[in-house]
C-alpha positions as CSV (number, residue, x, y, z in Angstrom):
1,M,23.3,-80.0,96.5
2,I,25.3,-77.8,98.8
3,L,26.3,-74.3,97.7
4,V,29.6,-72.8,99.1
5,V,29.6,-69.1,98.7
6,G,33.3,-67.9,98.7
7,A,34.5,-71.3,97.6
8,S,37.9,-70.0,96.6
9,G,38.7,-68.4,100.0
10,L,40.7,-69.6,103.0
11,L,37.8,-71.1,104.7
12,G,35.5,-71.7,101.8
13,S,38.0,-73.8,99.9
14,K,38.6,-76.0,102.9
15,V,34.8,-76.4,103.4
16,A,34.0,-77.1,99.7
17,T,36.8,-79.7,99.4
18,A,35.9,-81.5,102.7
19,L,32.2,-81.7,101.7
20,K,33.1,-83.1,98.3
21,E,35.5,-85.7,99.8
22,R,32.7,-86.8,102.2
23,G,30.4,-87.6,99.3
24,F,28.2,-84.4,99.0
25,E,27.4,-82.7,95.7
26,V,29.0,-79.3,95.9
27,R,28.6,-76.2,93.9
28,G,31.2,-73.4,94.5
29,L,30.3,-69.8,93.8
30,C,33.3,-67.7,92.6
31,R,33.6,-64.4,90.9
32,N,36.0,-65.9,88.3
33,P,35.9,-69.8,88.3
34,A,38.5,-69.9,85.5
35,K,41.1,-68.6,88.1
36,H,40.4,-71.7,90.3
37,P,41.0,-74.9,88.2
38,E,42.2,-76.7,91.4
39,L,38.7,-76.6,92.7
40,A,37.2,-78.0,89.4
41,E,39.8,-80.7,89.4
42,K,38.5,-81.9,92.8
43,G,35.0,-82.4,91.2
44,L,33.3,-79.2,92.3
45,E,30.8,-77.6,90.2
46,L,31.9,-74.0,89.9
47,V,29.5,-71.3,88.9
48,Q,30.2,-67.6,88.3
49,G,28.5,-65.4,90.7
50,D,28.9,-62.3,92.9
51,L,27.1,-61.1,96.0
52,R,26.7,-57.8,94.4
53,Q,24.8,-59.4,91.4
54,P,21.4,-60.6,92.7
55,D,20.5,-62.4,89.5
56,S,23.6,-64.6,89.7
57,L,22.6,-65.6,93.2
58,V,19.2,-66.9,92.2
59,K,20.8,-69.0,89.5
60,A,23.3,-70.3,91.9
61,C,20.7,-71.4,94.5
62,K,18.6,-73.4,92.1
63,G,18.3,-77.0,93.2
64,V,20.3,-76.3,96.4
65,K,19.4,-77.7,99.7
66,T,22.0,-76.1,101.9
67,V,23.9,-72.8,101.5
68,V,27.3,-72.3,103.3
69,A,28.2,-68.6,103.3
70,T,31.9,-67.9,104.0
71,A,32.7,-64.9,101.7
72,N,33.3,-61.5,103.0
73,A,34.7,-58.1,102.0
74,V,36.4,-57.1,105.2
75,M,39.2,-55.4,103.2
76,G,36.9,-54.2,100.4
77,N,36.7,-50.6,99.2
78,G,34.4,-48.8,96.8
79,D,32.1,-51.1,94.8
80,N,33.6,-54.0,96.8
81,S,32.9,-52.4,100.2
82,S,31.7,-54.3,103.1
83,K,28.3,-52.7,103.0
84,K,27.8,-53.8,99.4
85,V,28.9,-57.3,100.1
86,D,28.5,-58.2,103.8
87,L,25.2,-56.3,104.1
88,D,23.4,-55.7,100.8
89,G,24.9,-58.7,99.1
90,Y,24.0,-61.1,101.9
91,R,20.5,-59.8,102.0
92,A,20.2,-60.6,98.3
93,L,21.6,-64.0,98.8
94,I,19.2,-64.9,101.7
95,D,16.3,-63.6,99.5
96,A,17.5,-65.8,96.6
97,A,17.9,-68.9,99.0
98,K,14.3,-68.3,100.3
99,K,13.0,-67.9,96.7
100,E,14.5,-71.1,95.6
101,G,13.5,-73.2,98.7
102,V,16.8,-73.6,100.3
103,A,16.2,-75.6,103.5
104,H,19.4,-74.7,105.6
105,F,21.6,-71.5,105.6
106,I,25.0,-71.7,107.4
107,F,26.5,-68.3,107.9
108,I,30.0,-67.6,109.1
109,S,30.0,-64.5,111.2
110,I,32.5,-63.2,113.8
111,S,32.7,-63.4,117.6
112,G,32.3,-60.5,120.0
113,D,29.8,-57.7,120.7
114,I,29.3,-57.1,117.0
115,A,25.8,-55.6,117.5
116,N,27.4,-52.4,119.1
117,S,30.8,-52.6,117.4
118,P,32.3,-49.3,116.1
119,V,33.6,-51.4,113.2
120,D,31.3,-51.3,110.1
121,F,32.2,-54.9,109.1
122,A,31.1,-56.3,112.5
123,R,27.9,-54.5,112.5
124,H,27.2,-55.7,108.9
125,K,27.7,-59.3,110.1
126,Y,25.3,-58.8,112.9
127,A,22.6,-57.2,110.7
128,T,23.0,-60.2,108.3
129,E,22.5,-62.6,111.3
130,E,19.3,-60.8,112.2
131,Y,18.0,-60.7,108.6
132,L,18.8,-64.5,108.3
133,K,17.0,-65.3,111.5
134,A,13.9,-63.4,110.4
135,S,13.9,-65.1,106.9
136,G,12.1,-68.3,107.9
137,I,15.0,-70.5,106.6
138,D,16.6,-72.9,109.1
139,Y,19.9,-71.3,110.0
140,T,23.2,-72.1,111.7
141,I,25.3,-69.0,112.6
142,I,28.9,-69.7,113.5
143,R,30.9,-67.1,115.2
144,P,34.6,-68.1,115.3
145,Q,37.3,-66.2,117.4
146,A,40.4,-65.0,115.6
147,Y,41.9,-67.5,113.1
148,M,45.3,-68.9,113.9
149,E,46.0,-68.8,110.1
150,T,45.4,-65.0,110.0
151,W,47.5,-64.2,113.1
152,G,50.1,-66.7,112.3
153,T,50.6,-64.8,109.0
154,V,50.5,-61.4,110.5
155,V,52.7,-62.2,113.5
156,G,54.4,-65.5,112.9
157,D,55.6,-65.1,109.2
158,S,57.2,-61.7,110.0
159,I,59.2,-63.3,112.9
160,L,60.2,-66.3,110.9
161,K,61.2,-64.5,107.8
162,K,62.4,-61.2,109.1
163,G,63.1,-61.6,112.8
164,K,60.8,-58.8,113.7
165,T,57.1,-58.2,114.1
166,L,54.4,-55.6,114.7
167,V,51.8,-55.8,117.5
168,F,48.6,-53.8,117.3
169,G,48.0,-52.3,120.8
170,R,49.2,-53.7,124.1
171,G,49.0,-57.3,123.0
172,D,48.0,-58.5,126.5
173,N,44.3,-59.3,125.9
174,P,43.6,-63.2,126.1
175,V,42.2,-64.6,122.7
176,S,40.9,-68.1,121.9
177,F,42.7,-68.3,118.6
178,I,41.1,-71.1,116.5
179,S,42.3,-72.9,113.4
180,A,40.3,-72.5,110.2
181,E,40.6,-76.4,109.9
182,D,38.6,-76.7,113.1
183,V,36.0,-74.2,111.9
184,K,35.7,-76.3,108.7
185,E,35.0,-79.4,110.8
186,F,32.1,-77.6,112.7
187,I,30.7,-76.3,109.4
188,V,30.7,-79.8,107.8
189,L,29.1,-81.2,111.0
190,A,26.3,-78.5,110.9
191,V,25.4,-79.6,107.4
192,N,23.8,-82.8,108.6
193,E,23.4,-82.3,112.3
194,P,19.8,-81.3,113.2
195,T,20.7,-80.4,116.8
196,L,22.8,-77.5,115.3
197,R,19.9,-75.9,113.4
198,N,18.5,-72.5,114.4
199,K,21.4,-71.8,116.7
200,I,24.2,-69.4,117.1
201,I,27.5,-71.3,117.8
202,E,30.4,-69.5,119.4
203,L,33.8,-71.1,118.5
204,G,37.2,-70.7,120.1
205,G,40.4,-72.9,120.0
206,P,41.8,-74.7,123.1
207,G,43.1,-72.3,125.7
208,S,43.5,-68.6,125.4
209,F,46.7,-66.6,124.7
210,T,47.7,-62.9,124.3
211,V,49.3,-61.7,121.1
212,N,52.4,-61.2,123.2
213,E,52.4,-64.9,124.1
214,L,51.8,-65.7,120.5
215,V,54.9,-63.7,119.6
216,E,56.9,-65.6,122.3
217,K,55.7,-69.0,121.0
218,F,56.7,-68.3,117.4
219,A,60.0,-66.9,118.6
220,R,60.8,-70.0,120.6
221,A,59.6,-72.5,117.9
222,G,61.5,-70.6,115.2
223,G,64.7,-70.1,117.3
224,K,64.4,-66.3,116.8
225,S,64.9,-63.3,119.1
226,P,62.6,-60.9,117.3
227,K,62.4,-57.2,117.5
228,V,58.8,-56.4,118.6
229,T,57.2,-53.1,117.9
230,H,53.9,-52.1,119.5
231,L,51.5,-49.6,117.9
232,P,49.8,-47.9,120.8
233,L,46.1,-47.9,120.9
234,P,45.8,-44.0,120.7
235,V,47.8,-44.3,117.4
236,L,45.7,-47.0,116.1
237,R,42.5,-45.1,116.7
238,L,43.9,-42.0,115.1
239,M,45.1,-44.1,112.1
240,R,41.5,-45.6,111.8
241,L,39.9,-42.2,111.8
242,V,42.3,-40.9,109.1
243,V,42.3,-44.0,106.9
244,K,38.6,-45.0,107.1
245,P,37.2,-42.4,104.6
246,L,39.6,-43.3,102.0
247,K,40.3,-47.0,102.6
248,P,37.3,-48.5,104.6
249,G,38.8,-52.0,104.3
250,I,42.0,-50.9,106.0
251,G,39.9,-49.1,108.6
252,N,38.0,-52.4,109.2
253,I,41.3,-54.2,109.8
254,I,42.5,-51.6,112.2
255,G,39.2,-51.5,114.0
256,L,39.1,-55.4,114.4
257,S,42.7,-55.2,115.7
258,I,41.5,-52.8,118.3
259,M,38.6,-55.0,119.2
260,L,41.0,-57.9,119.6
261,D,43.1,-55.9,122.0
262,T,40.4,-54.4,124.1
263,T,37.4,-56.6,124.3
264,P,36.6,-60.1,125.6
265,S,37.9,-62.6,123.1
266,V,37.8,-65.9,125.0
267,T,35.4,-68.7,124.0
268,D,35.5,-72.2,125.5
269,S,34.3,-74.7,122.8
270,S,35.6,-77.8,124.6
271,E,32.2,-79.1,125.6
272,L,30.8,-78.7,122.1
273,A,34.0,-80.3,120.5
274,N,33.8,-83.3,122.9
275,Q,30.1,-83.7,122.3
276,Y,30.6,-84.0,118.5
277,K,34.0,-85.5,118.6
278,V,35.9,-82.7,116.9
279,K,39.5,-82.8,117.8
280,Q,40.7,-79.2,118.0
281,T,44.1,-77.9,117.0
282,T,46.1,-76.3,119.8
283,L,48.1,-73.2,119.2
284,D,51.3,-75.0,119.8
285,Q,50.4,-77.7,117.2
286,F,49.5,-75.0,114.7
287,I,52.8,-73.2,115.2
288,E,54.9,-76.3,115.0
289,Q,53.2,-77.2,111.7
290,K,53.9,-73.8,110.3
291,V,57.5,-73.8,111.3
292,N,58.0,-77.3,110.0
293,S,56.6,-76.3,106.7
294,R,59.3,-73.8,106.2
295,V,62.1,-76.3,106.8
């Protein structure tokens, strides 16, 4: 049995569905399973659980061989803050997995210098990595670069729908954008691949592109001449300071946007992809699919 934590999310739903289609028994942890009948219809066993409720995690881990942890609270506030979910909640999940004899724990983190990041969410991810490594459970930690799906929504949808977009910062830092579909393939691979145990795997998509180049690609593909507005880094930093005490989740998003614009964000996964025969999605292919889906 494989437990997918965050089975209703962007990545988790892809992973849970792919594992089920490939013959695995899959249990999906959701806060409210009744809201996701589409997952039950695919044959997944859905269980109610919450990273903020340790007892529910022990129950969810019973009889489980592998945990795939995709959930996060990057935009959470208050009782659903990143600290309560990505730090405290994941410690409770790792403890529950260890108690129930889980053999393998696959944790989805993020790329970058997260140990020293000024962003709480990133430091919480790193602290969870360290806690997992010290737990004694076999682990695979996956650190993807920025998702094409996320930035395709933030930048691309605005261009295609409104003919304008907002760029956080200068927009000239190269990024190895990666598709969530490709991350899913590496996760499914890690479930049964012993050579990926007890490793940290850095993932990036083919090539590297700046956000400004991403804007240009969407504009060309969509036949648009968008109005592009840049929010300068000093403004972003000030916004983060003002917003963070009231809305930590928005503070995390602004902080991650600053990281994307100012820190190394290039990862070459071609050797790994070739080794395990994972055909990665190019940025042009992703944009073409997104534009065509709107026609």
